C-alpha positions in Angstrom: 30.8 10.9 10.5 30.5 8.2 7.8 31.1 9.0 4.2 27.4 8.4 3.4 26.3 11.1 5.9 26.3 14.0 3.3 22.6 14.8 2.9 21.1 17.8 4.7 17.6 19.0 5.5 16.4 22.5 6.7 13.0 22.9 8.2 10.7 25.9 8.7 11.8 26.3 12.3 15.5 26.6 10.9 16.5 23.2 12.4 19.2 21.6 10.3 19.6 17.8 10.1 22.6 16.2 8.5 22.7 12.5 7.7 21.6 10.0 5.0 18.1 10.4 3.6 16.5 7.0 3.3 13.0 7.6 2.1 9.9 9.8 2.0 6.5 8.2 1.9 3.0 9.4 3.0 4.3 12.8 3.9 7.1 11.6 6.3 10.8 11.9 5.5 13.2 9.5 7.1 16.9 10.3 7.6 19.6 8.3 9.3 22.1 10.2 11.5 25.3 9.4 13.3 24.2 10.9 16.6 21.0 8.7 17.1 20.4 5.0 17.2 16.9 5.6 15.7 16.2 7.2 12.3 14.9 10.8 12.4 11.5 11.3 11.0 9.7 14.6 10.2 6.8 15.9 8.1 7.7 16.7 4.5 5.5 19.8 4.6 7.8 21.3 7.3 10.8 21.1 4.9 12.1 24.2 3.1 15.5 22.8 1.8 16.9 19.4 0.8 20.3 18.6 -0.5 21.5 15.2 -1.5 23.9 13.5 -4.0 22.1 10.1 -3.7 20.1 8.6 -6.6 16.4 8.2 -5.7 13.3 6.7 -7.2 11.1 9.8 -7.2 7.3 9.9 -7.7 5.4 13.1 -8.3 1.7 14.0 -7.6 1.0 13.8 -11.4 2.1 10.1 -11.4 5.4 10.6 -13.2 8.4 8.6 -11.9 12.0 9.5 -12.2 15.4 8.0 -11.3 17.8 10.8 -10.3 19.1 13.3 -7.8 17.2 16.0 -5.9 18.1 19.4 -4.4 16.3 22.6 -3.5 16.6 25.8 -5.5 14.3 27.8 -3.2 12.1 27.4 -0.1 9.3 25.9 -2.3 10.9 24.5 -5.4 13.4 21.7 -6.1 15.3 20.5 -9.1 15.3 16.9 -10.2 18.3 15.8 -12.2 17.0 12.5 -13.7 18.3 9.9 -16.1 16.8 10.2 -19.5 17.0 7.1 -21.7 16.7 9.2 -24.9 19.6 11.4 -23.7 21.7 8.3 -23.0 21.1 7.2 -26.6 22.1 10.6 -27.9 25.2 10.5 -25.7 26.3 7.1 -27.2 25.8 8.6 -30.7 27.9 11.7 -29.6 25.0 14.0 -30.4 25.3 15.6 -27.0 28.4 16.4 -24.8 29.8 14.1 -22.1 29.0 16.8 -19.5 25.3 16.1 -19.6 25.9 12.5 -18.6 22.6 11.5 -20.2 20.5 13.4 -17.7 17.8 16.1 -17.8 16.6 18.7 -15.3 13.1 19.3 -14.0 12.0 22.0 -11.6 8.9 21.2 -9.6 7.2 22.4 -6.4 8.4 20.8 -3.2 4.9 19.6 -2.3 4.6 17.8 -5.7 7.0 15.2 -4.5 5.0 12.3 -3.0 7.6 9.5 -2.7 11.4 9.1 -2.4 13.4 6.0 -2.0 17.2 5.8 -2.1 18.1 3.5 -5.0 21.5 2.4 -3.6 20.0 0.9 -0.5 19.2 -2.3 -2.3 16.5 -4.9 -1.8 15.6 -4.3 1.9 14.9 -0.6 1.4 12.1 -1.5 -1.1 10.6 -4.1 1.1 7.6 -3.5 3.5 6.1 -5.9 6.0 3.7 -5.9 8.9 2.2 -8.4 11.3 -0.8 -7.9 13.7 -1.9 -10.1 16.5 -5.1 -10.0 18.7 -6.5 -12.4 21.3 -9.5 -12.2 23.6 -11.2 -14.4 26.3 -14.7 -14.0 27.7 -15.1 -16.2 30.8 -18.9 -16.1 31.0 -19.3 -18.2 27.9 -15.7 -19.3 27.4 -15.5 -17.4 24.2 -11.9 -17.4 22.8 -10.9 -15.4 19.7 -7.6 -15.2 17.9 -6.8 -12.8 15.1 -3.7 -12.7 12.8 -3.1 -10.1 10.1 0.0 -9.9 8.0 1.3 -8.3 4.8 4.5 -8.2 2.7 5.2 -5.9 -0.2 8.0 -4.9 -2.6 8.3 -1.7 -4.7 10.4 -1.5 -7.9 10.9 1.3 -10.3 7.8 0.6 -12.4 5.9 -2.0 -10.5 4.9 -3.2 -7.0 3.9 -6.5 -5.5 1.8 -7.0 -2.3 0.7 -10.1 -0.4 -1.5 -10.4 2.6 -2.8 -13.2 4.9 -5.6 -12.7 7.5 -7.1 -15.3 9.8 -9.8 -15.3 12.5 -10.6 -18.2 14.8 -13.4 -18.1 17.4 -14.4 -20.9 19.7 -17.3 -21.0 22.2 -18.9 -23.7 24.4 -21.8 -25.4 22.6 -21.3 -23.4 19.5 -19.7 -24.4 16.2 -16.3 -22.8 15.7 -16.1 -19.8 13.5 -13.2 -19.7 11.0 -12.4 -17.1 8.4 -9.3 -16.8 6.3 -8.5 -14.4 3.4 -5.4 -13.9 1.4 -4.3 -12.2 -1.7 -1.4 -11.6 -4.1 -1.5 -8.4 -6.2 0.8 -7.1 -8.9 0.6 -3.5 -10.1 2.4 -2.0 -13.1 2.6 1.8 -13.2 1.7 3.7 -16.4 2.1 7.4 -17.1 -0.3 10.0 -15.6 -1.0 7.8 -12.5 -2.7 5.0 -14.5 -1.8 1.5 -13.6 -2.5 -2.1 -14.6 -3.4 -4.7 -11.9 -3.6 -8.4 -11.4 -5.0 -9.7 -8.2 -5.3 -13.3 -7.0 -7.7 -13.6 -4.0 -8.7 -16.4 -1.6 -11.5 -16.5 1.0 -12.7 -19.3 3.3 -15.6 -18.4 5.5 -17.8 -20.7 7.7 -20.5 -18.1 8.1 -21.2 -18.1 4.4 -20.4 -21.8 4.0 -17.5 -21.0 1.6 -14.8 -23.6 1.8 -12.8 -21.6 -0.8 -13.5 -18.7 -3.1 -10.6 -18.0 -5.5 -10.7 -14.9 -7.7 -8.5 -13.9 -10.6 -8.8 -10.1 -11.2 -7.3 -8.2 -14.0 -7.9 -4.6 -14.9 -6.8 -1.0 -15.1 -6.9 1.8 -12.5 -6.0 5.4 -11.9 -5.1 7.6 -8.9 -7.4 10.7 -9.0 -5.7 12.2 -5.9 -2.1 11.5 -5.0 -0.5 13.9 -2.5 1.6 13.9 0.7 -1.6 13.8 2.7 -3.8 11.3 0.9 -4.5 9.3 -2.2 -7.7 8.2 -3.8 -8.0 5.9 -6.8 -10.3 3.6 -8.6 -10.0 0.4 -10.7 -12.2 -1.5 -13.2 -11.8 -4.9 -14.9 -13.0 -8.5 -14.9 -12.8 -11.3 -12.4 -13.0 -15.1 -12.8 -14.7 -16.5 -9.6 -14.4 -20.1 -8.4 -16.3 -21.3 -5.3 -16.4 -24.5 -3.3 -18.6 -25.0 -0.3 -18.7 -26.9 3.1 -22.0 -28.6 2.2 -23.0 -30.6 -0.8 -23.7 -27.6 -3.0 -22.1 -28.0 -6.4 -19.1 -25.8 -7.2 -19.8 -22.5 -8.8 -17.7 -20.8 -11.5 -18.7 -17.4 -12.7 -17.4 -14.4 -14.6 -17.8 -11.0 -13.1 -17.0 -7.4 -13.8 -15.6 -5.3 -10.9 -15.3 -1.7 -10.0 -13.4 -0.6 -6.9 -12.2 2.5 -5.0 -9.5 3.0 -2.4 -8.9 6.0 -0.1 -5.9 6.5 2.2 -5.5 9.4 4.7 -2.1 9.7 6.5 -1.9 13.3 7.6 -4.0 13.1 10.8 -1.4 13.0 13.5 -0.4 9.5 14.5 -3.5 8.1 12.8 -3.7 6.6 9.3 -6.9 5.5 7.6 -7.2 3.0 4.7 -10.5 1.9 3.2 -11.5 0.2 0.0 -14.7 -1.1 -1.5 -15.2 -3.4 -4.5 -18.4 -4.3 -6.3 -18.8 -7.4 -8.4 -21.8 -7.5 -10.7 -22.0 -11.0 -12.3 -21.7 -11.4 -16.0 -22.8 -15.1 -16.1 -25.3 -15.5 -13.2 -28.4 -13.5 -13.6 -29.0 -10.9 -10.9 -26.1 -11.9 -8.7 -24.1 -9.0 -7.0 -21.3 -9.2 -4.5 -19.5 -6.5 -2.5 -16.3 -6.5 -0.4 -15.5 -3.7 2.0 -12.5 -3.1 4.2 -11.6 -0.3 6.7 -8.4 0.0 8.8 -7.6 2.7 11.3 -4.1 2.6 12.6 -2.6 4.5 15.6 1.2 4.4 15.9 2.2 4.6 19.6 5.9 3.7 19.3 8.3 3.6 16.4 7.1 0.9 14.0 4.5 -0.4 16.6 0.8 0.4 16.3 -2.8 -0.5 17.4 -5.1 -1.3 14.5 -8.9 -1.2 14.4 -10.2 -3.0 11.3 -13.4 -4.2 9.8 -14.2 -6.4 6.8 -17.6 -6.9 5.2 -18.6 -9.4 2.6 -22.0 -9.3 0.9 -23.6 -11.7 -1.6 -27.2 -11.3 -2.6 -27.3 -15.0 -3.9 -25.5 -17.1 -1.3 -25.9 -20.9 -1.1 -28.9 -22.3 0.9 -28.3 -22.0 4.6 -25.7 -19.2 4.4 -26.0 -15.6 5.3 -26.0 -12.8 2.7 -23.8 -10.6 4.9 -20.8 -11.5 7.0 -18.6 -8.9 8.8 -15.9 -8.9 11.5 -14.3 -6.3 13.7 -10.7 -6.7 14.8 -8.5 -4.9 17.3 -4.9 -5.9 17.0 -1.4 -4.8 18.0 1.1 -4.8 15.2 4.6 -4.1 14.0 5.7 -2.8 10.6 8.9 -2.8 8.7 
């Protein structure tokens, strides 16, 4: 057994797993063992004991984040030995003993832990990625459709970064091609009590709404109202600078908007996960204009890291340019892989 294989888990059915705990996210704990080529995964709620000497990035249901070690003190409680910057300062000033090593202890309920990530695993353990592909052909009208969905993210101690790129191409005899592309870059900085600051750069190109490019710059603040091992629900508010160019001769539009959005994720429904978000954009500079973006993804994992995804995206604009539709939506069924 390798030197790193010193962590242990005990479950309600009395099974014991020894290995190297890599992470816990969305109610699933992952541990690497010497006796299996694949990582062992189990539900966090089935756990009654955890023991590890590894340093972790730990997130609690109340939004607090710690860097430290974790071990059980009973079937339902754990102790977090975390690094306290104030204690480190007092240590340097010799106001506390060397034995404390600049750390503090916190006892919490096992189910209050919503995220773990081993800090000594480096860059790759904090990286997440996915890619989905879909293709269909209808012989009767020679309809050909291709879908691509992708994402890349990175999680640090106090911030996270996410990017995505989605594309749809549809060709049919005697019909103009349909093209739709959306992409975004988002940066989130975590604050105490599950508040967070956000910056979001978005891009949309959509032939149905005659939009050659719609670029948004969003900045605001949000909060997770629910944050557990089974789900999370949060909202965000702020301002958006919207820049639009069109496929026809319509002049470019630049407008200022407020925005309010919500997001819900459910991940304790077997092999299914659900993620949905909706954002409303009331205009601040164009009288009466109102836009809405809606997304829904339902994912079914059928093999380790492989899944089938059913997704829908809806864009509504009550004041589109002449000749464009007020509402555009797509449904996508894709097969994907995630890191």
